[in-house]
C-alpha positions as CSV (number, residue, x, y, z in Angstrom):
1,X,140.6,221.7,126.3
2,X,138.1,224.4,127.4
3,X,137.7,224.6,130.7
4,X,134.5,224.0,130.4
5,X,134.6,220.9,128.4
6,X,136.5,219.4,131.0
7,X,134.1,220.0,133.9
8,X,131.4,218.3,131.6
9,X,134.1,215.5,131.1
10,X,134.7,214.9,134.3
11,X,130.4,214.7,135.3
12,X,130.5,212.4,132.2
13,X,133.3,210.3,134.3
14,X,131.7,210.2,137.6
15,X,128.7,208.4,136.0
16,X,129.4,207.1,132.4
17,X,125.8,207.3,130.4
18,X,123.9,208.4,133.2
19,X,124.8,211.9,131.7
20,X,123.5,210.7,128.4
21,X,120.4,208.0,129.8
22,X,118.8,210.8,132.5
23,X,119.7,214.2,131.2
24,X,120.2,214.5,127.3
25,X,116.6,212.1,126.8
26,X,114.7,214.9,129.1
27,X,112.5,217.0,127.2
28,X,112.8,219.2,129.9
29,X,115.6,221.9,130.1
30,X,118.9,220.6,132.5
31,X,121.9,223.2,132.6
32,X,125.0,222.7,134.8
33,X,126.6,225.6,136.4
34,X,130.1,226.4,138.1
35,X,130.8,227.4,141.3
36,X,130.1,230.7,139.4
37,X,127.2,230.6,138.1
38,X,129.0,229.8,135.1
39,X,127.1,227.0,132.7
40,X,129.6,224.5,131.8
41,X,126.8,221.4,130.2
42,X,123.2,221.8,128.9
43,X,121.0,219.5,127.7
44,X,119.3,219.5,124.2
45,X,116.0,220.9,126.1
46,X,118.1,223.5,127.9
47,X,119.1,224.8,123.9
48,X,115.8,224.7,122.4
49,X,113.9,226.7,125.7
50,X,117.2,229.0,125.4
51,X,117.5,229.5,122.0
52,X,120.9,229.0,121.7
53,X,123.0,226.6,120.8
54,X,125.1,224.8,123.6
55,X,128.4,226.2,122.6
56,X,127.3,229.8,122.7
57,X,125.8,228.5,126.3
58,X,129.1,227.2,127.6
59,X,131.0,229.7,130.1
60,X,128.1,232.0,129.6
61,X,127.0,233.3,133.4
62,X,123.4,232.0,133.9
63,X,122.0,234.5,135.6
64,X,123.4,237.6,133.5
65,X,122.8,235.7,130.2
66,X,118.5,234.8,130.9
67,X,117.8,236.1,134.1
68,X,114.8,238.7,133.6
69,X,111.5,240.5,136.1
70,X,108.4,240.3,134.3
71,X,109.0,243.5,132.3
72,X,112.3,242.1,130.7
73,X,114.8,244.3,133.7
74,X,117.9,242.2,134.9
75,X,117.4,241.7,138.1
76,X,120.7,242.2,140.2
77,X,122.8,239.7,141.1
78,X,122.2,240.1,145.1
79,X,118.2,239.5,144.1
80,X,118.2,236.3,142.2
81,X,117.4,233.2,144.6
82,X,119.4,230.9,142.1
83,X,123.0,232.9,143.3
84,X,121.8,232.8,146.7
85,X,121.4,228.9,146.7
86,X,124.4,228.1,144.8
87,X,126.6,230.9,147.3
88,X,125.3,228.4,150.1
89,X,124.8,225.5,148.8
90,X,121.4,224.6,149.0
91,X,118.3,223.3,146.9
92,X,116.3,226.4,145.5
93,X,112.8,226.7,143.2
94,X,111.2,229.4,141.5
95,X,107.5,229.2,140.5
96,X,107.5,232.9,138.6
97,X,110.2,233.9,137.1
98,X,111.2,235.0,133.1
99,X,113.9,234.3,130.8
100,X,115.1,235.8,127.8
101,X,115.7,233.8,124.6
102,X,118.5,234.1,122.3
103,X,115.9,235.6,119.9
104,X,114.9,237.7,122.7
105,X,111.4,236.8,123.9
106,X,110.6,236.3,126.7
107,X,109.0,233.0,128.4
108,X,107.9,232.5,131.8
109,X,109.4,229.9,133.5
110,X,109.9,227.3,136.5
111,X,113.4,226.7,138.2
112,X,114.5,224.0,140.8
113,X,118.7,223.4,141.4
114,X,120.5,221.6,143.2
115,X,124.0,221.9,144.2
116,X,126.8,219.0,143.6
117,X,129.7,218.5,145.3
118,X,133.3,217.0,145.2
119,X,134.6,215.5,148.3
120,X,132.3,217.7,150.6
121,X,132.8,221.0,148.5
122,X,130.1,223.3,146.5
123,X,131.2,222.9,143.1
124,X,128.0,224.1,141.4
125,X,124.6,223.2,140.2
126,X,122.4,221.6,138.0
127,X,119.3,223.5,137.4
128,X,115.7,222.0,135.8
129,X,114.1,224.6,133.8
130,X,110.7,223.8,132.1
131,X,108.1,227.2,130.6
132,X,105.0,227.8,132.4
133,X,101.8,229.3,131.3
134,X,100.2,232.9,131.8
135,X,97.0,232.5,133.0
136,X,94.8,232.7,130.4
137,X,97.2,229.9,129.0
138,X,95.2,226.6,129.4
139,X,98.3,224.2,127.8
140,X,98.9,222.6,130.8
141,X,97.7,220.0,132.6
142,X,98.1,217.3,134.8
143,X,100.3,215.0,132.8
144,X,102.4,218.0,132.1
145,X,102.7,218.8,136.1
146,X,103.1,215.0,136.5
147,X,106.0,215.0,134.1
148,X,107.7,218.1,135.3
149,X,107.9,216.3,138.4
150,X,109.2,213.5,137.2
151,X,111.8,215.0,136.2
152,X,112.8,216.6,139.2
153,X,113.1,213.9,141.1
154,X,115.2,212.3,138.2
155,X,117.4,215.6,138.1
156,X,117.8,215.5,142.2
157,X,118.3,211.4,142.1
158,X,120.9,212.1,139.4
159,X,122.9,215.1,140.8
160,X,123.0,212.8,144.2
161,X,124.7,209.9,141.9
162,X,127.0,212.1,140.9
163,X,127.8,213.6,144.2
164,X,128.5,209.9,145.2
165,X,130.9,208.4,142.9
166,X,132.6,212.2,143.0
167,X,133.2,211.1,147.2
168,X,133.7,207.8,146.7
169,X,136.7,208.6,144.2
170,X,138.1,211.0,146.1
171,X,138.3,209.3,149.6
172,X,139.4,206.2,147.9
173,X,142.6,208.6,146.2
174,X,143.3,208.7,149.9
175,X,144.6,205.5,151.1
176,X,146.7,202.8,150.0
177,X,145.4,200.5,152.5
178,X,142.8,198.2,151.3
179,X,141.3,197.8,154.3
180,X,141.3,201.7,155.0
181,X,139.4,202.1,151.6
182,X,136.3,199.6,152.4
183,X,135.9,200.9,155.7
184,X,135.5,204.6,153.9
185,X,133.4,203.2,151.0
186,X,131.2,201.1,153.3
187,X,130.5,204.6,155.2
188,X,129.5,206.2,152.0
189,X,127.6,203.2,150.3
190,X,125.3,203.3,153.8
191,X,122.1,204.8,153.8
192,X,123.1,206.8,151.0
193,X,122.4,204.6,148.5
194,X,122.3,200.9,150.3
195,X,120.8,199.8,153.9
196,X,123.3,197.4,153.5
197,X,126.6,196.7,152.1
198,X,129.0,192.9,151.8
199,X,132.3,193.0,150.2
200,X,133.9,189.5,149.1
201,X,137.7,189.5,147.8
202,X,139.5,186.6,145.8
203,X,142.3,185.8,147.7
204,X,144.4,183.5,145.9
205,X,142.1,181.5,142.5
206,X,139.7,180.3,144.8
207,X,139.5,181.6,147.7
208,X,136.9,184.4,148.7
209,X,137.3,186.3,151.9
210,X,134.0,188.2,153.7
211,X,135.5,191.4,154.7
212,X,133.6,193.8,155.0
213,X,129.2,193.8,155.9
214,X,128.1,197.3,157.0
215,X,124.2,198.0,157.9
216,X,121.6,200.2,159.9
217,X,123.3,202.4,162.7
218,X,122.4,200.3,165.9
219,X,122.4,197.1,163.5
220,X,126.0,196.0,164.5
221,X,125.0,193.0,166.3
222,X,125.8,190.0,164.4
223,X,127.7,191.4,161.4
224,X,130.6,189.5,162.5
225,X,128.8,186.4,162.3
226,X,129.0,187.1,158.2
227,X,132.4,187.7,157.9
228,X,135.6,186.4,157.2
229,X,136.4,182.9,155.2
230,X,134.0,181.6,152.8
231,X,132.7,178.3,151.7
232,X,133.4,176.9,148.0
233,X,131.6,178.7,145.7
234,X,130.3,175.2,143.8
235,X,131.1,174.4,140.5
236,X,128.1,174.9,138.6
237,X,126.5,177.3,141.4
238,X,124.2,180.0,139.6
239,X,124.1,182.7,142.3
240,X,124.5,186.0,141.9
241,X,127.4,186.7,143.6
242,X,129.4,183.0,142.4
243,X,128.6,184.3,139.1
244,X,130.1,187.4,139.5
245,X,133.1,186.5,141.3
246,X,133.8,183.7,138.7
247,X,133.5,187.1,135.9
248,X,129.5,187.4,135.1
249,X,127.9,190.3,134.3
250,X,126.8,192.7,137.3
251,X,123.0,191.6,138.7
252,X,120.1,193.6,140.3
253,X,117.3,191.1,141.7
254,X,114.1,193.5,142.2
255,X,112.5,190.8,144.4
256,X,115.7,188.2,145.6
257,X,114.2,184.4,146.6
258,X,116.0,183.9,150.0
259,X,113.8,180.9,150.2
260,X,115.1,179.1,147.4
261,X,117.5,176.0,148.9
262,X,121.1,177.3,147.9
263,X,123.0,175.6,145.2
264,X,126.3,176.0,146.9
265,X,128.1,176.3,150.6
266,X,128.7,180.1,149.5
267,X,125.9,180.9,148.7
268,X,123.8,179.3,151.8
269,X,126.2,181.8,153.6
270,X,125.2,184.5,151.3
271,X,121.0,183.5,150.8
272,X,121.3,183.6,154.8
273,X,123.1,187.0,154.9
274,X,120.2,188.5,152.0
275,X,117.3,187.2,154.8
276,X,119.0,188.0,158.1
277,X,119.3,192.0,156.4
278,X,115.6,191.5,155.3
279,X,116.5,192.2,151.6
280,X,113.9,193.3,149.0
281,X,116.1,194.4,146.6
282,X,119.7,193.0,145.8
283,X,122.7,194.4,143.3
284,X,125.8,192.0,142.9
285,X,128.7,193.8,140.6
286,X,132.4,192.8,140.5
287,X,134.9,195.0,142.2
288,X,138.0,195.4,139.4
289,X,137.3,194.3,135.4
290,X,136.5,191.6,133.3
291,X,140.6,191.1,133.2
292,X,140.7,191.8,136.3
293,X,138.4,190.5,139.1
294,X,139.2,190.7,143.4
295,X,135.9,190.5,144.5
296,X,132.8,191.3,144.4
297,X,130.5,194.5,146.1
298,X,126.3,193.3,147.0
299,X,123.9,196.5,148.0
300,X,121.1,195.8,149.6
301,X,117.8,197.6,150.0
302,X,115.1,196.5,152.7
303,X,112.4,198.8,151.7
304,X,110.0,197.1,149.2
305,X,109.0,200.9,148.0
306,X,112.2,201.4,147.4
307,X,114.0,199.2,144.9
308,X,116.8,199.9,143.3
309,X,117.0,200.8,139.6
310,X,119.1,200.1,136.6
311,X,120.4,204.0,137.5
312,X,121.3,202.6,140.2
313,X,123.0,198.9,138.8
314,X,125.6,201.7,136.3
315,X,126.3,203.5,139.3
316,X,127.2,200.9,141.7
317,X,128.7,199.4,138.5
318,X,131.4,202.4,138.0
319,X,132.1,202.0,141.6
320,X,133.1,198.6,142.0
321,X,135.2,198.8,139.1
322,X,137.1,201.9,140.8
323,X,137.3,200.1,144.0
324,X,138.2,196.8,142.0
325,X,141.2,199.2,140.5
326,X,142.2,201.0,144.3
327,X,142.8,197.0,145.8
328,X,144.5,195.8,142.7
329,X,146.9,198.6,143.2
330,X,147.6,198.8,146.8
331,X,148.1,194.8,146.5
332,X,151.0,195.8,143.7
333,X,151.7,198.2,146.3
334,X,151.9,196.1,148.9
335,X,154.2,193.3,147.1
336,X,156.8,195.9,146.4
337,X,156.8,197.4,149.9
338,X,157.6,194.2,150.9
339,X,160.5,193.7,148.4
340,X,162.3,197.1,149.1
341,X,161.7,196.7,152.7
342,X,163.4,193.1,152.9
343,X,166.1,194.5,150.7
344,X,167.1,197.3,153.0
345,X,167.0,194.7,155.9
346,X,169.4,192.2,154.7
347,X,171.7,195.5,153.7
348,X,171.2,196.8,157.0
349,X,174.4,195.1,158.3
350,X,175.5,193.7,162.1
351,X,177.1,196.2,163.9
352,X,180.8,195.2,164.4
353,X,182.4,194.7,167.7
354,X,185.2,197.5,167.9
355,X,187.1,197.9,171.0
356,X,185.7,199.7,173.7
357,X,182.9,202.1,171.2
358,X,179.4,201.1,172.2
359,X,177.7,200.8,168.6
360,X,173.9,200.5,168.4
361,X,171.3,201.0,165.3
362,X,167.1,201.4,164.8
363,X,165.6,201.3,161.7
364,X,162.1,201.9,161.1
365,X,160.1,202.0,157.9
366,X,157.6,204.0,156.9
367,X,154.1,203.8,158.3
368,X,151.5,201.6,156.1
369,X,150.2,203.5,153.2
370,X,153.6,205.1,152.6
371,X,156.4,204.3,150.3
372,X,159.9,202.7,151.2
373,X,162.5,205.1,150.5
374,X,166.9,204.2,150.8
375,X,167.6,205.2,154.4
376,X,170.5,202.9,155.0
377,X,173.1,203.4,158.1
378,X,176.7,201.4,158.1
379,X,179.6,200.5,160.2
380,X,182.8,198.4,159.4
381,X,186.7,198.5,160.3
382,X,189.1,200.2,157.6
383,X,192.2,198.7,156.6
384,X,193.8,200.2,159.2
385,X,192.1,199.4,162.5
386,X,189.6,203.1,162.2
387,X,185.8,202.5,162.4
388,X,183.5,203.8,160.1
389,X,180.6,205.4,160.5
390,X,177.7,205.8,157.4
391,X,174.3,207.1,157.5
392,X,172.6,208.0,153.8
393,X,169.8,208.6,152.4
394,X,168.5,208.5,148.2
395,X,166.7,210.4,147.3
396,X,162.8,208.7,146.4
397,X,160.3,206.7,147.6
398,X,160.2,203.6,146.5
399,X,161.5,200.1,144.7
400,X,164.4,202.3,142.7
401,X,165.1,204.3,145.7
402,X,165.8,200.9,147.3
403,X,167.8,199.6,144.8
404,X,169.8,202.6,144.8
405,X,170.6,202.7,148.4
406,X,171.9,198.9,147.9
407,X,174.0,200.2,144.9
408,X,175.8,203.1,147.5
409,X,176.1,201.0,150.0
410,X,178.9,198.8,148.5
411,X,180.4,201.0,146.6
412,X,181.1,203.2,149.5
413,X,182.7,200.4,151.5
414,X,184.6,199.3,148.3
415,X,186.4,203.1,148.4
416,X,186.4,203.3,152.4
417,X,188.1,200.4,153.4
418,X,191.4,200.8,152.2
419,X,191.8,204.4,152.4
420,X,193.5,205.8,155.5
421,X,193.6,209.8,154.9
422,X,190.4,212.5,155.0
423,X,187.2,211.3,154.2
424,X,186.3,214.5,151.9
425,X,188.0,212.6,149.0
426,X,186.0,209.3,150.0
427,X,182.7,211.2,149.3
428,X,183.7,213.2,146.1
429,X,185.1,210.2,144.4
430,X,181.8,207.5,145.0
431,X,179.8,211.1,143.7
432,X,182.1,211.3,140.6
433,X,181.0,207.0,140.1
434,X,177.9,207.4,141.7
435,X,176.6,208.4,137.5
436,X,178.7,205.8,135.9
437,X,177.8,203.0,137.2
438,X,174.5,203.8,140.0
439,X,171.6,204.8,138.7
440,X,171.0,207.1,141.5
441,X,170.4,209.9,140.6
442,X,170.7,211.9,144.2
443,X,171.6,211.3,147.3
444,X,173.0,212.5,150.9
445,X,174.9,211.1,153.7
446,X,178.0,211.8,156.1
447,X,181.1,209.8,156.0
448,X,182.8,209.3,159.5
449,X,186.0,207.8,160.7
450,X,186.5,207.1,164.1
451,X,190.1,206.7,164.9
452,X,192.0,206.4,168.6
453,X,193.9,203.4,170.1
454,X,191.2,201.1,172.3
455,X,191.7,203.3,175.8
456,X,191.5,206.7,173.5
457,X,191.4,209.7,173.0
458,X,189.7,209.2,170.5
459,X,189.2,211.7,167.6
460,X,186.6,212.3,164.6
461,X,186.8,212.9,161.0
462,X,183.7,213.7,159.0
463,X,182.1,214.7,155.8
464,X,178.2,215.1,155.2
465,X,177.4,215.6,151.6
466,X,173.7,217.8,152.6
467,X,173.0,215.2,155.1
468,X,171.6,216.8,158.6
469,X,174.3,217.7,160.9
470,X,176.3,214.7,163.4
471,X,174.3,215.2,167.0
472,X,177.5,215.0,169.6
473,X,176.2,214.5,173.2
474,X,179.1,215.1,176.3
475,X,179.0,213.9,179.5
476,X,178.7,217.7,181.2
477,X,174.8,218.0,179.7
478,X,175.5,219.6,176.7
479,X,173.9,218.4,173.1
480,X,176.1,220.2,169.9
481,X,175.1,219.8,166.3
482,X,178.7,219.4,164.3
483,X,178.1,221.7,161.1
484,X,181.3,222.1,159.8
485,X,182.7,219.6,157.4
486,X,179.4,220.1,154.8
487,X,179.3,219.6,150.8
488,X,177.0,219.3,148.5
489,X,174.4,216.9,148.5
490,X,175.7,213.8,146.2
491,X,174.8,213.7,142.3
492,X,174.7,217.5,142.7
493,X,177.9,217.9,139.7
494,X,180.2,219.5,142.3
495,X,183.1,219.7,139.2
496,X,187.3,219.1,139.0
497,X,187.8,222.1,141.2
498,X,185.0,221.8,144.0
499,X,186.2,219.3,146.3
500,X,184.3,218.7,150.0
501,X,185.9,219.6,153.0
502,X,186.8,217.0,156.2
503,X,186.2,218.0,159.4
504,X,187.8,216.7,162.5
505,X,186.4,216.9,166.0
506,X,187.7,214.7,169.3
507,X,185.0,212.6,170.8
508,X,185.0,213.2,175.2
509,X,185.0,210.1,177.6
510,X,181.2,208.8,177.3
511,X,180.2,211.1,174.8
512,X,177.5,209.6,172.8
513,X,177.7,211.1,169.2
514,X,173.9,210.4,167.0
515,X,174.3,210.3,162.8
516,X,170.6,209.9,161.9
517,X,168.6,210.6,158.2
518,X,165.6,213.3,157.7
519,X,162.6,211.0,158.8
520,X,163.8,211.5,162.5
521,X,163.5,215.5,162.1
522,X,161.4,216.3,159.5
523,X,157.6,215.6,160.5
524,X,154.6,216.9,158.6
525,X,152.8,220.4,159.3
526,X,156.9,221.8,161.4
527,X,160.0,223.2,159.8
528,X,162.9,221.9,160.2
529,X,164.4,224.3,162.7
530,X,162.0,223.1,165.4
531,X,162.6,219.5,164.2
532,X,166.4,219.8,165.2
533,X,165.6,221.3,168.5
534,X,163.2,219.0,169.4
535,X,165.6,215.9,168.6
536,X,168.1,217.7,170.7
537,X,166.1,218.1,174.3
538,X,164.5,214.6,173.5
539,X,168.2,213.4,173.1
540,X,169.2,215.3,176.2
541,X,166.5,213.9,178.6
542,X,167.7,210.4,176.9
543,X,171.8,210.6,177.3
544,X,172.0,208.6,180.1
545,X,169.9,205.4,178.8
546,X,171.9,202.2,177.4
547,X,172.1,203.4,173.9
548,X,170.2,200.6,172.5
549,X,167.5,201.5,174.8
550,X,168.4,205.4,173.1
551,X,167.9,204.7,169.7
552,X,164.5,203.2,170.2
553,X,162.7,206.0,172.6
554,X,164.2,208.5,171.0
555,X,162.8,206.7,167.3
556,X,159.3,206.5,169.3
557,X,159.3,210.2,170.9
558,X,160.4,212.2,167.3
559,X,158.6,210.3,164.9
560,X,154.3,210.1,165.8
561,X,153.2,211.1,162.5
562,X,156.4,211.2,160.4
563,X,155.7,209.3,156.4
564,X,159.0,208.7,155.9
565,X,161.3,205.9,156.9
566,X,163.9,206.3,159.7
567,X,167.8,205.1,159.9
568,X,169.6,205.8,162.9
569,X,172.9,204.9,164.3
570,X,174.8,205.7,167.7
571,X,178.9,205.4,169.0
572,X,179.5,205.9,172.7
573,X,183.0,205.8,174.1
574,X,183.1,204.6,176.8
575,X,183.1,206.7,180.3
576,X,186.9,206.3,181.0
């Protein structure tokens, strides 16, 4: 597909039918240029005026192709008002220019241009061009001038609508939180398209909640009165909002009758809202598609001189479809996230009591709007009385990652429970088994064994499979990362000859060992080394706190802005 075809496709996709209904039927030439001034769309009138087929226009620089002075000489680019307006993202017009047609004829023209934006950035211009006349040519009359003014207004209105739909599509794609999506939607719709907006969502099969009401700035008082659970709709109500919620078509009311007696309790609430807003023109559209309606969107205008029209209805209908899809996706995501979180929490075991050694753990799911990951911790006594510690992270952020975490959790317990030797071979056996009996493609973990009598001394044996190193805090105020025992992550396919090492370190009395997942140290906008330094600093500052307090406060200090889940496992040896 050519780049110009893609741009034209995005224009029509942003507001289905508007290009066809408003632009292609205009008898005035309309061309759309991209950020560099290349033509990416042109209507039939533009083909006729420029004397070139649309296929010959696409990709051509509009200035170089046809902009000339009265003598037919190409105007320098730095003197072109259209290119200057494009660079500045401003509207522009000119009333006495010349255009070079494809047949070589020079025609006098006037033009006006409006910028097109996407997410606040200028992406091009919509340019309307009309042929003018010389002083001795009297063919142009008042009716033609009025038609040109109407066409200019239609072009500007189209550009505004296309821009609004593009911006709404952009902001809705940035969140999976329903409340945040609706708040962003309302801020875009009011006051650019409407004076008031109300959003109703279906909750279950019969309940409807009005979740958002937005009005003009300074008129917030009383809006809360219209929010909340709405009363029953009634079985025969013909209210537009009731019909839309039941799968009816979008409705445009130029003169809403707010004085008529309502036919149902829900219609009464909606009529009260319209009356309080001073509605003179109302659009109500479904959120979603006829097969899956999640609610209704009502837009209100209060100026009788500026009613909604059919083009507005089409734009709002398209917006409603997009919003409904976002809400449906957010709800599906929320259900999946809840299942994954429940799975993770149920698989995070109660910590064992192991003599005088203290254990504490902390698990923090990713923030709302982020996907659930596959982080986990584990601690259990082995057959020979040692204490096994595990911290791990399955690659991925979805329900599959959470399920993979559950698989590795169970398999590793089985492999490690009766092993009395080094930890490296246990991790290797897990790596060998993983592709055959799990769905996990890759994962990182640390497997550690703490050995020693109840009175000490205690020795730590551990193997890391691509995981961040354990952090050891000692009573003398030092903090050291245990970087030995490192091997490749699980799923890297070491082969039969390559085996992961086992490292050993004595745990001094009164020391604290921290095992953690990367969500604790990876903060957006910061590198890994910075995260490790921050962890060392905060851990030392909290080293004297009770172990549960250390875990909770450390997570709180380390994770502002984190989009990942966090697992933290801590062990402390007695001071004497």
